[in-house]
C-alpha distance (Angstrom), angle and dihedral (degrees) to the residues before:
residue distance angle dihedral
M1 . . .
N2 3.79 . .
L3 3.79 140.4 .
D4 3.81 93.2 -91.6
E5 3.80 90.9 57.0
L6 3.81 92.4 49.7
Q7 3.80 93.0 49.9
S8 3.80 91.6 45.5
V9 3.81 91.2 52.5
Q10 3.81 91.0 48.8
S11 3.81 91.7 49.6
R12 3.82 92.7 51.6
E13 3.81 91.1 47.4
R14 3.81 90.7 55.8
Q15 3.79 92.3 52.1
T16 3.81 97.3 58.8
D17 3.79 137.4 53.7
S18 3.79 91.6 -146.2
L19 3.79 128.4 69.6
Q20 3.76 115.1 -93.4
Q21 3.77 113.2 -136.7
L22 3.80 115.3 -98.5
R23 3.76 128.6 179.4
E24 3.80 115.2 -99.7
S25 3.81 92.3 -112.9
F26 3.82 95.7 49.4
Y27 3.83 97.1 116.9
E28 3.79 91.3 40.6
D29 3.81 89.9 52.1
A30 3.80 90.4 47.5
G31 3.79 90.5 51.6
E32 3.80 91.4 50.5
Y33 3.81 90.7 49.2
I34 3.82 92.6 51.4
Q35 3.80 90.7 46.8
Q36 3.80 88.9 51.8
L37 3.81 89.3 53.7
R38 3.81 89.9 51.3
E39 3.80 91.2 52.3
E40 3.80 91.1 48.6
R41 3.80 89.6 50.5
D42 3.82 91.3 50.7
Q43 3.79 90.6 51.3
A44 3.80 91.5 47.4
A45 3.79 90.3 50.1
E46 3.81 90.8 53.1
R47 3.80 90.8 52.4
A48 3.81 95.6 45.7
A49 3.79 122.0 89.8
D50 3.81 89.3 -144.1
P51 3.84 111.2 20.2
F52 3.80 91.9 -170.2
D53 3.81 91.3 58.3
S54 3.80 98.0 37.9
P55 3.85 113.8 119.8
E56 3.81 90.7 -151.8
V57 3.80 93.5 51.3
N58 3.80 91.4 47.0
R59 3.81 92.0 48.1
L60 3.78 92.1 51.2
S61 3.80 91.0 47.1
D62 3.81 89.5 53.3
D63 3.81 90.9 48.4
I64 3.81 91.0 51.2
K65 3.81 92.6 50.1
T66 3.81 92.6 46.2
A67 3.80 92.8 48.1
E68 3.81 92.7 49.4
Q69 3.80 93.4 48.2
T70 3.81 91.9 46.0
V71 3.81 93.3 53.0
E72 3.82 91.2 44.8
A73 3.81 92.3 52.0
L74 3.80 91.1 45.8
Y75 3.79 92.2 51.4
E76 3.82 92.5 47.6
R77 3.80 91.2 55.1
R78 3.79 94.4 44.2
V79 3.81 95.9 46.7
G80 3.81 90.5 59.6
K81 3.79 88.9 54.3
V82 3.81 90.9 48.6
V83 3.81 89.8 54.1
K84 3.81 91.1 52.5
M85 3.80 90.4 46.5
A86 3.81 91.9 53.1
S87 3.82 90.4 49.9
L88 3.79 91.2 52.6
A89 3.80 92.6 46.0
A90 3.81 90.9 50.8
A91 3.82 88.1 54.6
D92 3.84 89.6 53.3
M93 3.78 91.4 -111.5
P94 3.81 120.2 143.6
T95 3.79 115.7 -94.1
E96 3.79 134.8 -178.8
E97 3.78 103.4 -124.9
E98 3.78 98.6 168.9
G99 3.77 120.2 110.0
L100 3.81 98.8 35.9
T101 3.78 118.5 142.1
R102 3.79 118.9 -125.6
E103 3.79 91.3 -100.5
E104 3.79 92.6 48.5
R105 3.81 91.5 47.7
D106 3.83 89.7 54.3
L107 3.82 90.1 49.3
F108 3.81 92.0 48.1
D109 3.82 92.9 50.4
T110 3.83 91.7 47.2
L111 3.81 93.3 49.5
L112 3.80 93.5 44.7
H113 3.80 91.5 51.1
A114 3.81 92.0 48.2
I115 3.83 94.3 47.9
E116 3.80 93.8 47.5
E117 3.80 92.8 46.9
N118 3.79 92.4 47.5
R119 3.82 92.1 47.9
D120 3.82 91.9 50.2
H121 3.79 90.0 50.2
V122 3.81 92.6 51.1
L123 3.81 91.1 49.2
D124 3.81 89.9 49.6
V125 3.82 89.8 51.3
L126 3.81 90.6 51.1
A127 3.79 90.0 49.5
G128 3.79 91.4 50.0
E129 3.79 91.6 -116.5
A130 3.81 97.0 114.7
S131 3.78 138.2 35.2
P132 3.81 119.0 -108.6
G133 3.77 115.5 -105.1
A134 3.75 142.2 81.2
V135 3.78 118.4 -26.9
N136 3.79 111.9 -106.9
T137 3.77 110.7 -126.2
P138 3.83 112.3 -128.5
T139 3.77 115.9 -124.3
D140 3.80 90.8 -118.6
A141 3.82 94.6 51.8
P142 3.82 120.1 105.4
Q143 3.80 107.5 -82.3
S144 3.77 109.8 -159.8
G145 3.79 101.4 138.1
G146 3.79 129.5 70.0
R147 3.76 131.9 40.7
Q148 3.75 124.7 -66.7
G149 3.76 111.2 -76.9
E150 3.84 94.0 18.3
P151 3.81 125.6 100.8
A152 3.78 114.6 -116.5
T153 3.79 115.2 -113.1
A154 3.78 123.2 -137.4
D155 3.79 90.0 -101.9
E156 3.80 91.6 52.1
D157 3.80 97.5 41.3
S158 3.78 97.9 86.6
T159 3.78 96.1 43.9
G160 3.77 92.9 90.9
V161 3.79 86.2 144.5
G162 3.74 110.1 56.4
A163 3.75 126.1 -159.4
A164 3.77 93.7 -83.6
D165 3.81 89.9 51.1
V166 3.78 98.9 41.9
M167 3.75 93.9 47.2
G168 3.79 96.1 29.3
S169 3.78 90.2 -131.2
P170 3.82 111.8 142.7
D171 3.79 92.8 -165.9
S172 3.81 96.9 50.7
D173 3.79 111.5 125.1
D174 3.80 100.5 -146.7
V175 3.79 99.8 150.1
P176 3.81 108.5 111.7
A177 3.78 119.0 -134.0
D178 3.77 115.6 -91.7
V179 3.76 113.1 -93.1
P180 3.82 112.6 -141.9
P181 3.80 114.9 -126.9
D182 3.77 115.6 -99.2
A183 3.80 114.7 -100.6
P184 3.81 116.5 -122.2
P185 3.81 116.0 -100.3
S186 3.77 110.3 -91.2
G187 3.77 142.9 174.9
N188 3.79 126.7 -117.0
D189 3.80 92.2 -75.8
G190 3.81 94.8 51.7
V191 3.82 93.7 -104.6
P192 3.81 114.9 127.2
A193 3.80 108.7 -94.9
E194 3.75 114.9 -101.7
G195 3.79 118.6 -114.6
A196 3.80 93.1 20.1
D197 3.75 112.5 163.8
D198 3.83 104.3 -117.3
S199 3.76 93.6 -164.8
T200 3.81 91.6 52.3
D201 3.81 91.1 49.4
A202 3.78 91.7 48.7
A203 3.80 91.8 50.2
A204 3.80 91.7 48.1
G205 3.80 91.1 49.3
G206 3.79 90.0 50.1
N207 3.81 92.0 52.4
E208 3.80 91.0 49.6
A209 3.80 91.3 49.5
E210 3.80 91.1 51.0
G211 3.80 90.3 52.7
D212 3.82 94.8 50.0
T213 3.80 94.5 81.2
E214 3.80 93.0 51.5
T215 3.82 92.7 45.2
D216 3.81 94.8 48.6
V217 3.82 94.2 55.6
D218 3.81 110.8 99.0
R219 3.82 109.6 -145.4
R220 3.80 137.8 -156.4
T221 3.80 130.0 -162.0
V222 3.80 110.7 -138.3
R223 3.78 141.2 165.7
I224 3.81 113.6 -127.0
T225 3.81 112.2 -127.3
D226 3.81 99.1 -178.7
D227 3.80 135.9 39.0
V228 3.80 97.9 -96.7
G229 3.79 98.1 165.1
A230 3.79 126.5 -155.7
I231 3.81 120.2 -11.1
F232 3.80 131.3 174.8
G233 3.80 110.5 -128.6
V234 3.79 126.2 -141.9
D235 3.82 85.5 -115.5
E236 3.84 87.4 66.3
R237 3.80 92.9 -109.3
E238 3.77 126.4 124.8
Y239 3.80 118.3 -128.8
D240 3.81 124.7 -165.9
L241 3.80 104.1 -157.4
S242 3.80 124.0 -162.7
T243 3.80 133.0 169.2
D244 3.84 114.8 -69.6
D245 3.83 93.2 13.8
V246 3.81 112.4 143.0
V247 3.79 108.6 -149.6
T248 3.78 140.7 159.4
L249 3.80 109.1 -127.7
P250 3.79 134.5 175.8
A251 3.80 108.1 -88.0
A252 3.82 90.6 -119.9
N253 3.83 88.4 61.4
A254 3.82 99.1 34.7
D255 3.83 99.5 48.7
P256 3.84 96.4 59.5
L257 3.82 89.8 48.7
V258 3.80 89.9 53.1
E259 3.80 91.1 47.0
R260 3.82 90.4 53.9
D261 3.84 92.1 47.1
A262 3.79 90.2 -114.7
A263 3.81 90.0 120.0
E264 3.80 140.5 17.4
P265 3.81 125.7 -141.9
L266 3.79 119.1 -113.7
E267 3.80 97.7 -167.6
């Protein structure tokens, strides 16, 4: 793999609405290539009298940055197509699933499972066979969201690719602040109030839990300066971004676009 191949793949992906076929190990190969560039840069820096003024070191640094940004942009465009593909597959419509990488196949399976489970739950609610509320995630379902040791909520379940994965930014801080558990309702003396309606409290707690994910997402308003295409936000929403669009995105999605001059902040 080399930089020309990465840029060629990205160019072809922009020119079609469907997924071009990539080998399963594409992202792994790209990671190995970028790591090889880093090692070459380290060796060049050791040989140079002044690494900060070495043409070879600077060239390799530019190649590393370009390769990283190219793979990030490619993944952003492809992940939006994977989301659409999973939606079609969940509706029993024909899809072309060949050519997915291993990471994209995992994402597709996770999304398909979540959509089908959520649809079945909604139909059960309409039929009076289930209670309204968030879908409980089975223990054997793919668990990509949430922190280690915590069950994934319905809002987190389809975020198998977090901000750092979606945007490919290793320094993205996409972990929301911990939300303290709600205290039980109590009277003036701290003792739970008598006659409290347990079902009402449970429903209220459920609504607050469902709002936590939305509240914890830090957002940025930006103007899009390049045709980015479809991306899947860390808030589990799909955004189709074109030049001159003014949108409010999760910070984990907006900041990398600003860094790559694909967007400019408006606040």
